ZANU-245733 format. One record per residue (C-alpha): x, y, z. Coordinates in pm, whole numbers, padded with zeros to 5 digits, always signed. Layout:
N
XYZ...
This chain:
191
+13933-01118+03520+13993-00768+03263+13750-00598+03091+13783-00370+02794+13559-00109+02844+13472+00210+02577+13399+00217+02219+13415-00153+02191+13225-00276+02462+13260-00645+02530+13602-00761+02456+13768-00944+02718+14096-01043+02837+14181-01175+03161+14458-01106+03442+14499-00829+03697+14839-00807+03551+14804-00803+03153+14689-00382+03253+15071-00339+03268+15097-00516+02941+14878-00298+02790+15038+00005+02854+15342-00087+02717+15213-00056+02381+15009+00281+02439+15058+00607+02388+15120+00912+02647+14840+01120+02766+14843+01377+03026+14676+01295+03357+14483+01543+03603+14551+01564+03959+14464+01313+04214+14437+01376+04566+14697+01102+04761+14617+00934+05088+14849+00884+05355+15241+00740+05307+15380+00562+05572+15730+00570+05596+15824+00347+05867+15628+00020+05677+15567-00107+06067+15282-00369+05923+15213-00539+05641+14856-00382+05623+15081-00030+05597+15291-00191+05357+14962-00273+05142+14841+00110+05206+15167+00253+05056+15096+00050+04734+14766+00222+04699+14978+00529+04788+15173+00501+04505+14872+00384+04292+14683+00704+04389+14967+00949+04335+15131+00840+04037+15032+01159+03850+15092+01397+04147+15423+01293+04295+15723+01315+04091+15938+01037+04093+15655+00807+04251+15798+00464+04139+16095+00533+04406+15805+00454+04677+15679+00199+04475+15958-00006+04483+16043+00122+04853+15729-00158+04872+15848-00420+04699+16116-00660+04941+16459-00680+04727+16268-01104+04666+15938-00980+04532+15762-01147+04264+15427-01066+04047+15293-01428+03993+15053-01410+03706+14748-01625+03687+14835-01918+03519+14530-01885+03306+14727-01595+03155+15048-01758+03090+15142-01800+02756+14875-01546+02670+15048-01308+02344+14911-00961+02409+15086-00647+02102+15353-00954+02075+15434-00955+02468+15375-01328+02589+15272-01361+02938+15506-01535+03157+15463-01720+03510+15584-01427+03700+15760-01094+03705+16094-01032+03946+16151-00700+04159+16330-00507+03814+16096-00614+03549+15754-00558+03807+15915-00210+03849+15990-00141+03530+15649-00244+03392+15483-00085+03666+15712+00272+03616+15598+00238+03268+15220+00201+03340+15246+00525+03550+15385+00707+03260+15143+00571+02990+14810+00582+03199+14548+00801+03135+14411+00725+03474+14400+00435+03708+14149+00344+04012+14287+00094+04218+14086-00033+04557+14180-00320+04779+13842-00271+04978+13951-00447+05301+14191-00170+05413+13943+00076+05448+13824-00142+05729+14135-00119+05948+14413-00328+06041+14231-00498+06316+13984-00629+06030+14313-00697+05775+14496-00881+06016+14813-00843+06184+15142-01104+06223+15182-01298+06514+15464-01127+06788+15818-01257+06645+15684-01340+06265+15877-01277+05984+15629-01316+05735+15210-01257+05688+15054-01382+05390+14694-01277+05346+14501-01491+05049+14141-01390+04877+14264-01032+04886+13976-00850+04684+14091-00600+04399+13972-00380+04178+14104-00181+03899+13989+00059+03638+14259+00183+03414+14196+00404+03127+14423+00475+02850+14275+00768+02671+13962+00929+02828+13734+00700+02685+13953+00385+02638+14001+00146+02936+14054-00224+03147+13850-00284+03406+14068-00591+03682+13873-00739+03928+13864-01019+04190+14113-01202+04381+14518-01153+04488+14720-01332+04792+14996-01111+04910+15309-01250+05093+15498-00974+05326+15835-01018+05506+15966-00809+05760+16328-00723+05749+16630-00688+05983+16484-00295+06024+16118-00449+06153+16011-00305+05816+15774-00460+05642+15781-00510+05254+15559-00713+05000+15766-01026+04907+15507-01201+04681+15170-01123+04456+14965-01328+04341+14759-01272+04072+14410-01498+04071+14142-01242+03879+14099-01444+03526+13746-01667+03556
């Protein structure tokens, strides 16, 4: 669920994916620096792939062309599925679709990175290590991690923002080079 925070509290909008949509209609503001986590250039596991996703969100203010690294996280077949409860909602004249493809997602994310005042995106299970997160079996080329708790606070200026909290499902695929990339992100943050 996405909750508006700021001077007018109590206004609710649902869906993690709407954060990106909302910023399409916001003004640009100068971000402050944030220390980045580690980037895993070899994508040796789904765990590393999801850590790279967090890296992109944490580094959007400090690393030029971070969208290029964000694109590396995604498989070419990647699809972001909006929460079914949000499909058809209209935000600023934009109707929420069922899904975004690879190109639609990275363009929207790039827009969010360019327009956000600040982004705090967390996936708590990553802090518990890869053994807790899980690993694919030997020889597997797909790995699914369901009901992953996420939390994001996205500020559009210094007093107005949105919070998305809940669970998402992630599907990863292993390419011919042995690297794991995100192929599906299913949002279930609407209540």
